[in-house]
MARBA-484365 format. One record per residue (C-alpha): residue number from 1; residue in one letter; z, y, x negated. Coordinates in Angstrom, 3 decimals, always signed. Example, Ala and Ser with C-alpha at 12.3 -4.5 7.8 and 13.67 -1.06 7.14 Angstrom:
BEGIN
[1, "A", [+7.800, -4.500, -12.300]]
[2, "S", [+7.140, -1.060, -13.670]]
***
This chain:
BEGIN
[1, "M", [+0.000, +0.000, +0.000]]
[2, "T", [-0.868, +3.415, -1.330]]
[3, "K", [+1.849, +5.986, -1.387]]
[4, "I", [+0.978, +9.459, -0.400]]
[5, "S", [+3.022, +12.282, -1.802]]
[6, "P", [+3.918, +15.373, +0.222]]
[7, "E", [+1.661, +17.580, -1.853]]
[8, "T", [-1.249, +15.239, -1.327]]
[9, "E", [-0.598, +15.060, +2.457]]
[10, "E", [-0.317, +18.813, +2.760]]
[11, "K", [-3.433, +19.315, +0.678]]
[12, "M", [-5.343, +16.791, +2.754]]
[13, "Q", [-4.302, +18.455, +6.007]]
[14, "M", [-5.376, +21.831, +4.716]]
[15, "D", [-8.721, +20.379, +3.610]]
[16, "V", [-9.218, +18.887, +7.032]]
[17, "M", [-8.079, +21.871, +9.208]]
[18, "L", [-9.681, +24.702, +7.331]]
[19, "P", [-13.286, +23.822, +8.200]]
[20, "V", [-12.300, +23.420, +11.877]]
[21, "S", [-10.572, +26.760, +12.265]]
[22, "A", [-13.053, +28.699, +10.254]]
[23, "D", [-15.807, +28.968, +12.866]]
[24, "V", [-13.679, +29.013, +16.080]]
[25, "S", [-12.034, +32.127, +17.546]]
[26, "F", [-8.915, +31.692, +19.715]]
[27, "A", [-8.129, +33.920, +22.639]]
[28, "S", [-4.451, +34.028, +21.623]]
[29, "N", [-2.390, +33.564, +18.468]]
[30, "G", [-0.372, +30.649, +19.804]]
[31, "F", [-1.702, +27.288, +20.810]]
[32, "P", [-0.477, +26.085, +24.241]]
[33, "K", [+2.135, +23.321, +24.377]]
[34, "Y", [+1.680, +20.288, +26.635]]
[35, "K", [+3.795, +17.196, +27.400]]
[36, "L", [+2.023, +13.874, +27.752]]
[37, "G", [+3.112, +11.346, +30.330]]
[38, "P", [+1.916, +7.785, +30.996]]
[39, "D", [-1.790, +7.235, +30.364]]
[40, "N", [-1.911, +10.470, +28.396]]
[41, "Q", [-1.559, +12.717, +31.546]]
[42, "I", [-0.333, +16.281, +31.178]]
[43, "L", [+2.971, +16.660, +33.028]]
[44, "E", [+3.673, +20.339, +32.617]]
[45, "E", [+1.156, +23.095, +32.334]]
[46, "P", [+1.877, +26.320, +30.607]]
[47, "K", [+3.109, +29.067, +32.867]]
[48, "E", [+0.914, +32.095, +32.810]]
[49, "D", [+2.488, +35.462, +32.643]]
[50, "N", [+1.001, +37.135, +35.770]]
[51, "K", [+1.679, +40.747, +35.346]]
[52, "G", [-0.413, +41.616, +38.437]]
[53, "P", [-3.044, +40.291, +40.919]]
[54, "S", [-6.363, +39.135, +39.590]]
[55, "L", [-9.567, +41.131, +40.023]]
[56, "K", [-10.854, +38.652, +42.629]]
[57, "E", [-7.741, +39.109, +44.770]]
[58, "V", [-8.093, +42.878, +44.520]]
[59, "V", [-11.733, +42.654, +45.729]]
[60, "E", [-10.790, +40.384, +48.625]]
[61, "Q", [-7.930, +42.689, +49.626]]
[62, "E", [-10.196, +45.739, +49.537]]
[63, "T", [-12.832, +43.914, +51.619]]
[64, "T", [-10.237, +43.007, +54.246]]
[65, "Q", [-9.021, +46.583, +54.428]]
[66, "L", [-12.587, +47.807, +54.822]]
[67, "S", [-13.187, +45.350, +57.666]]
[68, "D", [-10.026, +46.552, +59.425]]
[69, "Q", [-10.713, +50.250, +58.945]]
[70, "H", [-14.514, +50.453, +59.307]]
[71, "K", [-14.152, +51.897, +62.834]]
[72, "R", [-11.973, +54.747, +61.533]]
[73, "L", [-13.974, +55.524, +58.435]]
[74, "S", [-17.044, +57.663, +58.414]]
[75, "V", [-20.378, +56.236, +57.377]]
[76, "R", [-20.280, +58.060, +54.058]]
[77, "D", [-16.758, +56.752, +53.232]]
[78, "L", [-17.854, +53.252, +54.200]]
[79, "A", [-20.814, +53.450, +51.852]]
[80, "S", [-18.540, +54.709, +49.071]]
[81, "K", [-16.148, +51.786, +49.606]]
[82, "F", [-19.000, +49.313, +49.512]]
[83, "D", [-20.267, +50.841, +46.269]]
[84, "K", [-16.796, +50.532, +44.693]]
[85, "N", [-16.484, +46.902, +45.759]]
[86, "L", [-19.975, +46.205, +44.457]]
[87, "A", [-18.941, +47.598, +41.068]]
[88, "A", [-15.786, +45.471, +41.165]]
[89, "A", [-17.862, +42.397, +41.995]]
[90, "A", [-20.138, +43.143, +39.038]]
[91, "K", [-17.102, +43.471, +36.802]]
[92, "L", [-15.774, +40.173, +38.137]]
[93, "A", [-19.108, +38.534, +37.359]]
[94, "E", [-18.947, +39.858, +33.781]]
[95, "E", [-15.426, +38.482, +33.458]]
[96, "A", [-16.641, +35.098, +34.717]]
[97, "K", [-19.352, +35.141, +32.048]]
[98, "L", [-16.725, +35.846, +29.372]]
[99, "R", [-14.618, +32.978, +30.710]]
[100, "E", [-17.653, +30.716, +30.545]]
[101, "V", [-18.197, +31.682, +26.906]]
[102, "A", [-14.526, +31.086, +26.162]]
[103, "S", [-14.709, +27.691, +27.866]]
[104, "L", [-17.724, +26.774, +25.741]]
[105, "E", [-15.848, +27.790, +22.611]]
[106, "G", [-12.911, +25.641, +23.774]]
[107, "H", [-15.179, +22.605, +24.124]]
[108, "V", [-16.539, +23.166, +20.636]]
[109, "L", [-13.023, +23.557, +19.258]]
[110, "L", [-11.772, +20.360, +20.934]]
[111, "K", [-14.770, +18.391, +19.734]]
[112, "K", [-14.315, +19.522, +16.145]]
[113, "L", [-10.565, +18.922, +16.374]]
[114, "R", [-11.082, +15.396, +17.698]]
[115, "D", [-13.642, +14.655, +14.960]]
[116, "A", [-11.153, +15.895, +12.353]]
[117, "L", [-8.351, +13.778, +13.828]]
[118, "E", [-10.633, +10.709, +13.917]]
[119, "S", [-11.470, +11.145, +10.275]]
[120, "L", [-7.776, +11.709, +9.513]]
[121, "R", [-6.715, +8.579, +11.452]]
[122, "G", [-8.839, +6.424, +9.145]]
[123, "R", [-6.960, +7.769, +6.198]]
[124, "M", [-3.447, +7.578, +7.620]]
[125, "A", [-1.215, +4.570, +8.016]]
[126, "G", [+2.113, +3.802, +9.593]]
[127, "R", [+3.922, +6.508, +11.560]]
[128, "N", [+1.494, +9.204, +10.556]]
[129, "K", [-1.326, +7.219, +12.052]]
[130, "E", [+0.541, +6.976, +15.353]]
[131, "D", [+1.079, +10.735, +15.332]]
[132, "V", [-2.635, +11.240, +14.772]]
[133, "E", [-3.458, +8.927, +17.691]]
[134, "K", [-1.054, +10.892, +19.921]]
[135, "A", [-2.800, +14.075, +18.831]]
[136, "I", [-6.185, +12.490, +19.654]]
[137, "S", [-4.884, +11.489, +23.113]]
[138, "M", [-3.610, +15.029, +23.656]]
[139, "V", [-6.986, +16.480, +22.656]]
[140, "E", [-8.763, +14.162, +25.114]]
[141, "A", [-6.359, +15.216, +27.893]]
[142, "L", [-7.051, +18.844, +27.028]]
[143, "A", [-10.792, +18.138, +27.242]]
[144, "V", [-10.329, +16.654, +30.749]]
[145, "K", [-8.247, +19.635, +31.779]]
[146, "L", [-10.848, +21.989, +30.354]]
[147, "T", [-13.554, +20.211, +32.351]]
[148, "Q", [-11.544, +20.707, +35.547]]
[149, "K", [-11.124, +24.349, +34.697]]
[150, "E", [-14.891, +24.595, +34.210]]
[151, "G", [-15.469, +23.176, +37.739]]
[152, "E", [-13.108, +25.722, +39.180]]
[153, "L", [-14.850, +28.378, +37.129]]
[154, "I", [-18.261, +27.355, +38.501]]
[155, "Q", [-16.937, +27.468, +42.091]]
[156, "E", [-15.363, +30.845, +41.454]]
[157, "K", [-18.607, +32.068, +39.950]]
[158, "F", [-20.528, +30.940, +43.068]]
[159, "E", [-18.084, +32.721, +45.379]]
[160, "V", [-18.227, +35.848, +43.259]]
[161, "K", [-22.020, +35.806, +43.379]]
[162, "K", [-21.994, +35.320, +47.148]]
[163, "L", [-19.508, +38.145, +47.563]]
[164, "A", [-21.587, +40.378, +45.313]]
[165, "N", [-24.724, +39.696, +47.395]]
[166, "F", [-22.821, +40.427, +50.596]]
[167, "L", [-21.447, +43.677, +49.217]]
[168, "K", [-24.865, +44.652, +47.922]]
[169, "Q", [-26.443, +44.099, +51.339]]
[170, "A", [-23.572, +45.933, +53.008]]
[171, "S", [-23.983, +48.829, +50.581]]
[172, "E", [-27.700, +49.045, +51.366]]
[173, "D", [-26.962, +49.001, +55.111]]
[174, "A", [-24.361, +51.693, +54.634]]
[175, "K", [-26.854, +53.822, +52.715]]
[176, "K", [-29.372, +53.370, +55.515]]
[177, "L", [-26.749, +54.438, +58.049]]
[178, "V", [-25.911, +57.451, +55.902]]
[179, "N", [-29.570, +58.457, +55.735]]
[180, "Q", [-29.992, +57.914, +59.485]]
[181, "E", [-26.902, +59.946, +60.328]]
[182, "K", [-28.083, +62.607, +57.924]]
[183, "S", [-31.464, +62.798, +59.671]]
[184, "F", [-29.739, +62.955, +63.073]]
[185, "A", [-27.442, +65.693, +61.832]]
[186, "C", [-30.395, +67.650, +60.450]]
[187, "A", [-32.211, +67.332, +63.785]]
[188, "E", [-29.139, +68.514, +65.696]]
[189, "I", [-28.664, +71.401, +63.299]]
[190, "E", [-32.311, +72.365, +63.757]]
[191, "S", [-32.068, +72.203, +67.549]]
[192, "A", [-28.847, +74.229, +67.442]]
[193, "R", [-30.612, +76.777, +65.248]]
[194, "V", [-33.452, +77.015, +67.787]]
[195, "V", [-30.948, +77.479, +70.630]]
[196, "V", [-29.138, +80.166, +68.678]]
[197, "L", [-32.443, +81.947, +68.061]]
[198, "R", [-33.269, +81.770, +71.774]]
[199, "F", [-29.861, +83.170, +72.666]]
[200, "G", [-30.383, +85.918, +70.159]]
[201, "E", [-33.764, +86.794, +71.632]]
[202, "A", [-32.292, +86.725, +75.153]]
[203, "L", [-29.472, +89.032, +74.081]]
[204, "E", [-31.939, +91.418, +72.468]]
[205, "E", [-34.063, +91.414, +75.632]]
[206, "E", [-30.956, +92.047, +77.722]]
[207, "E", [-29.984, +94.944, +75.495]]
[208, "R", [-33.482, +96.432, +75.793]]
[209, "N", [-33.399, +96.051, +79.601]]
[210, "A", [-29.963, +97.630, +79.726]]
[211, "Q", [-31.210, +100.519, +77.610]]
[212, "N", [-34.268, +100.968, +79.853]]
[213, "S", [-32.115, +100.848, +82.984]]
[214, "K", [-29.843, +103.470, +81.467]]
[215, "N", [-32.877, +105.623, +80.776]]
[216, "Q", [-34.167, +105.161, +84.350]]
[217, "A", [-30.764, +105.542, +85.969]]
[218, "P", [-30.880, +109.395, +86.123]]
[219, "D", [-34.296, +109.325, +87.879]]
[220, "V", [-33.102, +106.766, +90.463]]
[221, "E", [-29.908, +108.683, +91.093]]
[222, "E", [-31.857, +111.886, +91.600]]
[223, "L", [-34.197, +110.169, +94.057]]
[224, "I", [-31.240, +108.752, +96.035]]
[225, "E", [-29.638, +112.151, +96.167]]
[226, "E", [-32.862, +113.699, +97.468]]
[227, "V", [-33.164, +111.069, +100.226]]
[228, "Q", [-29.554, +111.535, +101.273]]
[229, "E", [-30.009, +115.279, +101.313]]
[230, "A", [-33.122, +114.950, +103.474]]
[231, "R", [-31.274, +112.719, +105.920]]
[232, "R", [-28.366, +115.139, +106.061]]
[233, "I", [-30.685, +118.092, +106.752]]
[234, "K", [-32.490, +116.089, +109.477]]
[235, "L", [-29.214, +115.159, +111.180]]
[236, "L", [-27.924, +118.731, +110.951]]
[237, "H", [-30.983, +120.400, +112.403]]
[238, "Q", [-32.471, +117.885, +114.939]]
[239, "P", [-29.916, +115.209, +115.910]]
[240, "S", [-30.352, +115.557, +119.682]]
[241, "K", [-34.149, +115.584, +119.516]]
[242, "V", [-34.276, +112.337, +117.501]]
[243, "M", [-31.921, +110.586, +119.926]]
[244, "E", [-33.958, +111.782, +122.906]]
[245, "M", [-37.166, +110.474, +121.345]]
[246, "E", [-35.592, +107.065, +120.748]]
[247, "H", [-34.435, +106.843, +124.375]]
[248, "E", [-37.866, +107.891, +125.608]]
[249, "L", [-39.541, +105.214, +123.462]]
[250, "R", [-37.163, +102.547, +124.782]]
[251, "A", [-37.829, +103.602, +128.365]]
[252, "L", [-41.585, +103.610, +127.754]]
[253, "R", [-41.451, +100.051, +126.341]]
[254, "T", [-39.533, +98.879, +129.412]]
[255, "Q", [-42.030, +100.514, +131.752]]
[256, "I", [-44.983, +99.004, +129.883]]
[257, "R", [-43.428, +95.539, +130.114]]
[258, "E", [-42.776, +95.891, +133.833]]
[259, "K", [-46.263, +97.216, +134.449]]
[260, "S", [-47.838, +94.363, +132.456]]
[261, "I", [-45.907, +91.823, +134.551]]
[262, "F", [-46.912, +93.639, +137.723]]
[263, "S", [-50.516, +93.747, +136.501]]
[264, "V", [-50.523, +89.984, +135.936]]
[265, "K", [-49.124, +89.447, +139.396]]
[266, "L", [-51.783, +91.737, +140.852]]
[267, "Q", [-54.500, +89.857, +138.970]]
[268, "N", [-53.193, +86.562, +140.290]]
[269, "E", [-53.031, +87.976, +143.801]]
[270, "L", [-56.561, +89.324, +143.485]]
[271, "A", [-57.782, +85.966, +142.200]]
[272, "K", [-56.004, +84.199, +145.060]]
[273, "S", [-57.430, +86.581, +147.623]]
[274, "K", [-60.878, +86.203, +146.096]]
[275, "R", [-60.602, +82.429, +146.212]]
[276, "A", [-59.221, +82.665, +149.748]]
[277, "E", [-62.222, +84.737, +150.768]]
[278, "E", [-64.529, +82.211, +149.155]]
[279, "N", [-62.689, +79.328, +150.790]]
[280, "K", [-62.885, +81.046, +154.220]]
[281, "S", [-66.583, +80.539, +154.237]]
[282, "A", [-66.181, +76.867, +153.249]]
[283, "P", [-65.947, +74.325, +156.049]]
[284, "Y", [-63.144, +72.461, +154.198]]
[285, "I", [-59.692, +73.457, +152.976]]
[286, "I", [-57.143, +71.969, +150.532]]
[287, "E", [-53.776, +71.337, +152.094]]
[288, "G", [-50.614, +71.120, +149.967]]
[289, "S", [-48.734, +73.348, +147.523]]
[290, "E", [-49.883, +73.750, +143.922]]
[291, "T", [-46.907, +71.864, +142.396]]
[292, "L", [-46.444, +68.579, +140.530]]
[293, "G", [-45.228, +65.840, +142.855]]
[294, "I", [-47.355, +66.998, +145.810]]
[295, "C", [-50.499, +65.205, +146.915]]
[296, "L", [-53.405, +67.566, +147.705]]
[297, "Q", [-55.538, +66.624, +150.713]]
[298, "L", [-59.036, +67.773, +151.719]]
[299, "Q", [-59.298, +68.605, +155.424]]
[300, "P", [-62.111, +70.092, +157.580]]
[301, "R", [-61.434, +73.490, +159.144]]
[302, "S", [-60.360, +73.501, +162.707]]
[303, "N", [-62.934, +76.109, +163.713]]
[304, "A", [-65.827, +74.244, +162.048]]
[305, "S", [-67.494, +70.918, +162.526]]
[306, "P", [-68.554, +69.797, +159.022]]
[307, "P", [-69.760, +66.294, +158.270]]
[308, "P", [-66.939, +63.748, +157.890]]
[309, "L", [-65.573, +63.424, +154.365]]
[310, "S", [-66.241, +59.674, +154.373]]
[311, "K", [-69.975, +60.444, +154.372]]
[312, "C", [-69.692, +63.067, +151.587]]
[313, "S", [-69.532, +62.794, +147.791]]
[314, "I", [-66.351, +64.305, +146.350]]
[315, "Q", [-65.451, +65.232, +142.772]]
[316, "W", [-62.223, +66.930, +141.608]]
[317, "C", [-62.308, +69.231, +138.555]]
[318, "R", [-59.946, +71.267, +136.415]]
[319, "V", [-60.882, +74.928, +136.064]]
[320, "S", [-59.178, +77.535, +133.852]]
[321, "C", [-57.684, +80.604, +135.490]]
[322, "D", [-60.482, +82.873, +134.187]]
[323, "G", [-63.154, +80.360, +135.195]]
[324, "S", [-64.506, +79.952, +131.616]]
[325, "Q", [-63.633, +76.249, +131.293]]
[326, "K", [-64.322, +73.410, +133.678]]
[327, "E", [-63.490, +69.730, +133.188]]
[328, "V", [-64.463, +66.892, +135.485]]
[329, "I", [-61.602, +64.515, +136.376]]
[330, "S", [-63.213, +61.102, +136.136]]
[331, "G", [-62.287, +58.716, +138.928]]
[332, "A", [-60.940, +61.516, +141.158]]
[333, "N", [-63.573, +61.162, +143.903]]
[334, "K", [-61.373, +60.644, +146.936]]
[335, "S", [-60.368, +63.059, +149.667]]
[336, "S", [-56.827, +63.236, +148.203]]
[337, "Y", [-55.660, +63.890, +144.658]]
[338, "A", [-52.147, +63.940, +143.164]]
[339, "P", [-51.891, +66.405, +140.254]]
[340, "E", [-50.498, +65.135, +136.983]]
[341, "P", [-48.887, +66.964, +134.000]]
[342, "L", [-52.313, +67.507, +132.391]]
[343, "D", [-53.310, +69.692, +135.371]]
[344, "V", [-50.464, +72.179, +134.912]]
[345, "G", [-51.843, +75.689, +134.315]]
[346, "F", [-55.293, +74.829, +135.700]]
[347, "I", [-56.866, +75.495, +139.099]]
[348, "L", [-58.060, +72.352, +140.869]]
[349, "Q", [-61.483, +72.465, +142.457]]
[350, "A", [-63.008, +69.911, +144.822]]
[351, "E", [-66.816, +69.752, +144.874]]
[352, "I", [-68.190, +68.280, +148.109]]
[353, "I", [-71.833, +67.302, +148.340]]
[354, "S", [-73.168, +66.745, +151.880]]
[355, "N", [-76.822, +66.617, +152.967]]
[356, "G", [-77.859, +67.925, +149.554]]
[357, "Q", [-75.584, +70.927, +149.830]]
[358, "K", [-72.722, +71.551, +147.353]]
[359, "I", [-69.529, +73.050, +148.653]]
[360, "A", [-66.710, +74.081, +146.246]]
[361, "V", [-63.127, +74.435, +147.430]]
[362, "T", [-60.335, +75.524, +145.050]]
[363, "T", [-56.586, +75.718, +145.200]]
[364, "A", [-55.023, +79.099, +145.839]]
[365, "G", [-53.440, +79.199, +142.370]]
[366, "P", [-52.858, +77.134, +139.188]]
[367, "I", [-50.763, +74.003, +139.318]]
[368, "E", [-47.103, +74.643, +138.424]]
[369, "T", [-44.554, +72.209, +137.047]]
[370, "A", [-41.827, +70.779, +139.258]]
[371, "A", [-38.355, +72.262, +139.171]]
[372, "G", [-36.005, +70.466, +136.739]]
[373, "L", [-38.756, +68.257, +135.270]]
[374, "G", [-38.583, +69.859, +131.812]]
[375, "S", [-34.829, +69.287, +131.369]]
[376, "Y", [-35.184, +65.718, +132.679]]
[377, "V", [-37.882, +64.962, +130.102]]
[378, "E", [-35.785, +66.493, +127.274]]
[379, "T", [-32.884, +64.240, +128.260]]
[380, "L", [-35.109, +61.155, +128.123]]
[381, "L", [-36.593, +62.146, +124.760]]
[382, "R", [-33.145, +61.974, +123.165]]
[383, "K", [-33.191, +58.201, +123.689]]
[384, "S", [-35.124, +55.717, +121.564]]
[385, "S", [-36.937, +54.424, +124.661]]
[386, "S", [-37.030, +55.073, +128.414]]
[387, "E", [-37.148, +52.460, +131.157]]
[388, "F", [-38.438, +52.927, +134.723]]
[389, "N", [-38.495, +50.582, +137.713]]
[390, "V", [-42.058, +50.105, +138.985]]
[391, "V", [-44.080, +47.937, +141.368]]
[392, "I", [-47.560, +46.697, +140.434]]
[393, "S", [-49.940, +48.041, +143.132]]
[394, "Q", [-53.208, +47.019, +141.487]]
[395, "M", [-54.196, +44.813, +138.559]]
[396, "N", [-57.711, +45.053, +137.097]]
[397, "G", [-58.824, +47.043, +140.154]]
[398, "Q", [-57.611, +44.439, +142.681]]
[399, "D", [-54.621, +44.809, +144.965]]
[400, "H", [-51.592, +42.943, +143.715]]
[401, "P", [-49.982, +40.763, +146.411]]
[402, "S", [-46.535, +40.630, +144.819]]
[403, "H", [-44.203, +43.594, +145.288]]
[404, "S", [-41.521, +42.469, +142.828]]
[405, "V", [-39.812, +45.114, +140.710]]
[406, "H", [-40.863, +45.326, +137.043]]
[407, "T", [-39.593, +47.391, +134.113]]
[408, "F", [-41.921, +49.933, +132.528]]
[409, "N", [-40.579, +50.628, +128.980]]
[410, "V", [-41.928, +53.694, +127.126]]
[411, "G", [-40.952, +53.578, +123.439]]
[412, "K", [-41.791, +55.649, +120.381]]
[413, "M", [-44.263, +53.072, +119.053]]
[414, "R", [-45.404, +51.072, +122.107]]
[415, "I", [-45.421, +50.653, +125.890]]
[416, "K", [-44.243, +47.431, +127.539]]
[417, "L", [-44.326, +46.099, +131.105]]
[418, "C", [-42.012, +43.169, +131.819]]
[419, "R", [-40.024, +41.400, +134.478]]
[420, "G", [-36.786, +40.029, +133.103]]
[421, "W", [-37.725, +37.913, +130.067]]
[422, "I", [-41.398, +37.683, +131.067]]
[423, "T", [-43.662, +40.288, +129.451]]
[424, "K", [-46.736, +41.215, +131.446]]
[425, "A", [-48.269, +43.523, +128.849]]
[426, "R", [-47.265, +45.165, +125.585]]
[427, "E", [-49.338, +47.402, +123.370]]
[428, "I", [-48.836, +49.976, +120.608]]
[429, "Y", [-50.379, +53.444, +120.881]]
[430, "S", [-54.068, +53.200, +119.978]]
[431, "A", [-57.463, +54.584, +121.003]]
[432, "S", [-57.977, +51.744, +123.493]]
[433, "V", [-54.845, +52.648, +125.481]]
[434, "Q", [-55.370, +54.860, +128.571]]
[435, "L", [-52.671, +56.449, +130.713]]
[436, "C", [-52.908, +59.074, +133.470]]
[437, "G", [-51.956, +59.762, +137.071]]
[438, "A", [-53.424, +57.345, +139.576]]
[439, "R", [-56.659, +58.658, +141.077]]
[440, "V", [-56.607, +56.579, +144.250]]
[441, "D", [-56.665, +57.438, +147.938]]
[442, "S", [-53.142, +56.469, +148.929]]
[443, "N", [-50.060, +58.003, +150.481]]
[444, "A", [-48.096, +57.076, +147.305]]
[445, "A", [-50.643, +58.566, +144.886]]
[446, "A", [-48.087, +61.131, +143.665]]
[447, "K", [-45.838, +58.229, +142.560]]
[448, "A", [-48.600, +56.076, +141.056]]
[449, "L", [-49.725, +55.811, +137.415]]
[450, "F", [-52.831, +54.231, +135.873]]
[451, "W", [-52.279, +52.291, +132.611]]
[452, "Q", [-54.821, +50.376, +130.546]]
[453, "P", [-53.085, +48.634, +127.604]]
[454, "R", [-56.383, +47.219, +126.299]]
[455, "K", [-59.920, +46.680, +127.411]]
[456, "G", [-60.166, +44.170, +130.249]]
[457, "L", [-56.593, +44.729, +131.473]]
[458, "S", [-55.406, +47.624, +133.660]]
[459, "F", [-52.563, +48.331, +136.088]]
[460, "V", [-51.724, +50.831, +138.825]]
[461, "L", [-47.919, +51.169, +138.831]]
[462, "T", [-45.876, +52.802, +141.607]]
[463, "F", [-42.613, +54.491, +140.560]]
[464, "E", [-39.511, +55.123, +142.649]]
[465, "S", [-40.064, +58.909, +142.657]]
[466, "E", [-42.676, +61.522, +141.735]]
[467, "R", [-40.367, +62.943, +139.013]]
[468, "E", [-40.097, +59.579, +137.214]]
[469, "R", [-43.871, +59.121, +137.306]]
[470, "N", [-44.561, +62.568, +135.809]]
[471, "A", [-41.760, +62.155, +133.236]]
[472, "A", [-43.164, +58.779, +132.110]]
[473, "I", [-46.620, +60.340, +131.618]]
[474, "M", [-45.212, +63.262, +129.606]]
[475, "I", [-42.997, +61.066, +127.385]]
[476, "A", [-45.779, +58.555, +126.672]]
[477, "R", [-48.197, +61.347, +125.714]]
[478, "K", [-45.574, +62.944, +123.437]]
[479, "Y", [-44.928, +59.662, +121.557]]
[480, "A", [-48.666, +58.906, +121.366]]
[481, "L", [-49.372, +62.359, +119.937]]
[482, "D", [-46.785, +61.668, +117.216]]
[483, "C", [-48.930, +58.608, +116.343]]
[484, "N", [-52.133, +60.767, +116.301]]
[485, "V", [-53.322, +59.279, +119.626]]
[486, "R", [-54.146, +61.222, +122.825]]
[487, "L", [-53.521, +59.409, +126.105]]
[488, "V", [-55.985, +60.390, +128.846]]
[489, "G", [-57.696, +58.731, +131.796]]
[490, "P", [-60.934, +56.728, +131.760]]
[491, "E", [-63.963, +58.763, +130.647]]
[492, "D", [-61.889, +61.919, +130.262]]
[493, "Q", [-62.950, +64.414, +127.622]]
[494, "V", [-60.824, +63.977, +124.519]]
***
């Protein structure tokens, strides 16, 4: 066995360790101490002296605070925070790179140290050899621990990179928001500037107007004073004369109105007397008053012996009071005729043709409306529709055998004839609808109404009273006129 002296052992260790430590730089002056357990496992790790939080924790804390306070911060402050965190993330990335370099240096150091210990183990024997093997086991454990640290370092590097990308994107978004808000602010400032300029122009215009009004004020005041002075002089010198003239004018207007009314009455009387003189020479007369609800009847004069009316041709006409207009009433060719609301204001004339001779007989005056008919119609117009009890006298020109009571409904859009749930006819207001007073020779002609809902279907309806018949005609024509339709009799001039 070879004996190794202390000097030789120390010299050998120096020869072995010097090449290893020459090209490796340590982060600290002291080498960490570890305790090995079974299977060369490290039981206790060195406790790091944490003087403060790491840079990664600071970045995470700042990010959390920004997320909590982003609603209270302005866009510019938010962008500034994101820029600071981006710089911190960059710094963290640089630190990770330095750690990676240090880890690589540690791997190189451990490899060289293990190679040195392997070469030393071949030279040692006995207890020294066992110490070298323990040192080799410790170096291998340190290599495993260093590998674990590298994995954690890689994961940390990935998270730092992800965080840096997120902060970079957030910083860009914040810059965009800042630019957008800046553009909005510039636009608002510009609009406010325009408004201020408009207000300034308006104020200048107001000042100019005020100045002009001040300049014109003396002229206006002088003119007012002159007018007041003229009025005062007029009242002082001729007050009684002015009042007398006003009274005279008022009295003259009253006299002119009374004379015009009297003149109209005289004209009507003259026209009546003229027509009476003309009718005196006619062998026929018209009996009945010129009022709605009365049936006019042609009768031969008692002092004459004209041909019977049954052998004569008769035609009723509407004539204006001045005689300028004349309208033939189609279908009115009987000896009797019941005026309808369309005849109000006109003179009715009956033309009788006998043995080739034409005889004209007129009413004494124009047809007048019945008393109370206007107010009755206004009351019915307040309703959505009006219903009247009627009896069908004729249907399609033929006498109707049944005398059952039906309901004649006049609405704003249509007319309907029904009996209970059974509808006889129903039609909206159109050009094919005809409605007028019945032009038949009957004692109830003043209560009868002719209605044609459509071509091929017609009715003669008898009402309970003359007022209801005339009111139904007036209401139906009012509703039809609202629908741009005029309701008249067959072959009447529209």
